[in-house]
N, C-alpha and C positions, 0 to 999 in steps of 0.2 A: 352826239348823246354820251354822257359820263356813264361809266360802269355803276352798276348797283354796288352799293356798300356791302360788304360780306356782314351776314347776321351774328356773327360773334365778333365781338370788340378787338379781341388781343390776336395778334399774331405771333407764332412760334417759329423760329427757324433754327433748325440745328445744322452743324456745319461742322465739316474738318478737312483738313488738305495736308498731305505731306508734301512739304517743298521746303527748299534750303532757305533759311532767313537767319543769317549770321548777325543781323542787327536787330534780332527780335526784341531787344530790351528797350530800343529806342521807339518802338512801335506803341509800347504800352501807354504812355500818357496820352498821346493823341485819340488812340482808340478809346481809352476811358472817357475823354472828355465828348467825344462824337456820342457815345451811348447816353450819356448823362442830359447831354443837350436835346436829345431828340426823345427823352422819357424811356429809354430801352434798358431792361434789366436782365439779369441773368450771369453767366460765368463764360469767359472766353479763356484759353489756355494758349499763350504763346511759349515756342520753344525754338532753339535752333533747326529742328525738324519738320517744323510747320505750325498750323492753328487747329484749335478744337474747342468746339463750345456750343453753348443754347442759349438763345436770347429772345425774348419776348417784349412786346408794348404795341401801341398804335401801329398800325400797318407803315403809314407813311415813314415813323421811325426805324421800323426795323428795315424796310428797303434804304432807308438814308445810310444806317450802318453797313448794310452790305455794300451799297454803292462805295462807300468811304474804303472799306476793305480791297474791293476789285479795283480801286483806282492806282493800286498799287501793282504794276505789270506781272509779279510773281504770284498773284492772287487774282488775277484777271479771270481764271474759269473756275473759280471756288464754286463748288457745288453746295445746294443747301436743302433740307427738307421742309415741308411748310405743314403747319395744324394751325387750328384755330380753338380758342376757348371764350368762355364767357367772364371768367375771372383771369386775374393776373397769375401766372404760373410762379412768378418770381417778386422779390421784394427788395433785392438789393442787385448793383450790377458791380462786379469784380474781373479786371483784367489782371492774371496772374501770370507770373514768369516761372517757367517750370524746366526742368532737363528733359524731359520727354512729353509728349502731349497726350500720350496713353502708355502708363508706367508699364514694364517688363523687366528692366533691369539686365539687359543682355548687352555687354560690350561689344561694339562694332556692329551691331544690328542696324539695317539702314533702308528703311521699305521706299526709298526715294531711289536706290538701285535696283532692288528686285523684289517682286511680292508674285503671290499664287495667280494663276489664271483667274479671270472674273468669269461667273456662270450668272447668265440673265435670269431672271426670277422664272421666264417660262420655259427654262432648260433645267431648273433645279431638280424637278421630281425625277426625271429621267435618271440625273446623277445619283439621286438617293436609292434609286430601285436598282442600281449596279452592285450586285454582290462582293465585286471585287474594289469597291471603293469604301475608303474607312470614314465615317462622316464623324465629325468631332464638334460637339458645343463649346464653345471657348468663353461661357459667360460662367459668372458665380452663381454658387449654389442657390442663393434666394431668387434669381432670375429663372433657372432651369425649372425650380420646384413649382412654378404655375405655368409653365409651357416650352414643348420643345418639339423637334422635329421628330416624327415616327422613326425608330431604329436607330437615332443618334447616340454617340458615346458622351456619357455627363463625367467630366473630371472630378465633379464634386470638389471643385475649389472656394474657398472664400475670397480670395483677390487674383485679379489677372496675373499677379506675378508669380502664383504658383503653377502656373500653368506648365512651364519648362522643367520642372522637376516631376509633375505628373507624367510628361511625356516621356522622360527618362525612364520612368518606372515601367511603361508598357512594354512587354517583350515583343509584341508584333510590330513597334516602330524599330526594333534593334535589328541587327545584322546587315548582309551586304545587298540583300533582295529588300528593297524598299516599296511598300504597298502604295497605291494611289490613295491620296488622302482629300477630303473635302470638308472645309471649315466654316462656321458661321457664327455670326454675332446680331445684336442687336441693329445696329445701322452700318457696319461696315470696318470701322475703325480699328477694332481690336483684330479682326481678320487681315489686316495689313499689316500688322506685327507678328501674329503667329504664323502666316503663312511664310512671311520674310524669314522667320527663324527655322522653317522645315526645309526651305529651300537652302538655307545656311548649313543644316544638317545632311545636306546631298539628297533631297528628297526631289526627283525630278517631276511629278506628277501630283501636283500641289493644287487644289481649287478652293475658291471662296466665292460666297453669295454675294453677288453686287449688289449694293444697295442695302444689304442685310436683311434681318425678318421684316423690319418696317415696309420697305420696299415689295417684299413678297405678299406680305398681308393687304397693302395697298391695290397690287396688280392682280392678285390670283384669285379667281371666284372661290368662295367655300367651297363648292363643289369637287373641285377640282384640287384642293389643298391637301396636304399631308402635315401641316402644322396641327399640334394638339395642344387646346388650353389660349392661355391669354400670353401677351409679351410683356412683360416688365420695360417701363420707360422710366427714365430719370426726371420726371416733374411730376406735378400734383395730379396727373391723369391716373398714376401709378401703374396700370396697363393698359392694353388696346388687343383688340380683336381684327378680324378681317374687317377692310374698310377703313381700319386705323381707328374704329369706334371705340370709344373709353369702355374699359371692362368694369367688373365689379368688385374688384380689389380696392381695400385701403391700406395705407402704412401704419404699422403699431409705431406710435409716437415715442416709443421708449428705445425699442431696438431696431426700428425701421424696415421690418421684415414684412412683406406683401401680404395681407391678411385675405382668406376667403369667406364664404358664409360658416363653412364649418368653424374656422378656428375663432370667428368672432362670437359663434355661438358657445364656445368652451366656458367653464366656470373660471378658467385661467386669464380669461379676457378681461381687462378691467381698461376702458377708453381711456388712451393718454397715459394708462401706468405699466401695463404688461400684458403679455399675450402668451399662448402656449410654449413659444419659442425664448422668450426671455423672463418667463415667471420666476424660474429658479435662479435667475443670475444677478437679480435686484436685491440689495439689502432694504431693511424696514426704512431705513433714512431716504435711501433712493426713490422708494414708492411714496413715501411722504413728500417728497420735493417734487415728484413727477404728477402725484394728485394735485397738488397746491398749482403747477403749472397748467394742469388741463381746467382747473377751476377758473383761472384767468384767462384762458382761451376761451371757454364758455360765456364769460362774463362780458368780454369783449364782442364776441359773436351777437349776444343780445342788445348790445348797444350800436350794430351795424357796423363794427370796427374790425380791423384785422389784428391778431396777435401774431407778430412775425414769428416768436418762437414756436408757432404752431405749423410753421411752413417749412422747417429746416429738410433739407433733402437728405438721403442716405448719401454717406460718405463713399465715394467710389473712386474707380482708378481713372474714371473719365467723368466729363460732367453731364453727357447726355446719353450717351451710348448705351447711344445713341448713336450719334448718327452711325 
């Protein structure tokens, strides 16, 4: 008997792996062709340090792309996370060549050589409860704004590349006696870099949440959870909660900030044009252009079409972390 089809049409796979790929540029064209052949869209990043990305499409197509990747012995154990949606999360397919699959710009840093100690979601609460452990949220300000773990430090950074400077400015992280540090991010990839950085700086006891916030929300029941709020994700769901159920947030199509009910009720919010976070940053000309784009979006929707300009994702230092 064949398996029952999933009730949602589109499978999304978020993936990353740090692995030596000196020939990464040669992998681009065959991978792009494979995705296009199977109707798969999204973004994949290739670098000498590995692969990172999120793809979506028909289930058979996504699994064909994953099989293509894993046919390379170096990616045979490539992990991925799955989610489903009724609508396509992406409208283009891009395989990009990069210097880093998640940008931190620290010379000599290599997560393939050393990273922090992985902590299973089931063991994360106990680590958070230890008063001797410094817990750091490594994500960007707009992500932390809608949810984080109770008691975690917020670096208040706009991009991941600002994290090293923030660490430099923390007096509690300086000196000969290094504290125990636990770090977390959306899907785990940024913590591979951030914990490797801490190890490079001489921290012996460095931990990170295996599988990231998403794995925690997937596995830990709400009644046992120390997570507060929603988790920002880099696709059209915008945010998810426990059980990875889509959250209530929408993106401001002007600045790409995740908006909750209070922000959407603000007089500074104009759908597709501005929100409380960017209202003062847009000129009259900008707002007129954005208003016209929103008009075109609504016109396309009324015709049952998709206006690709409405589906642009927030520029970030990783395409999903995701993962």
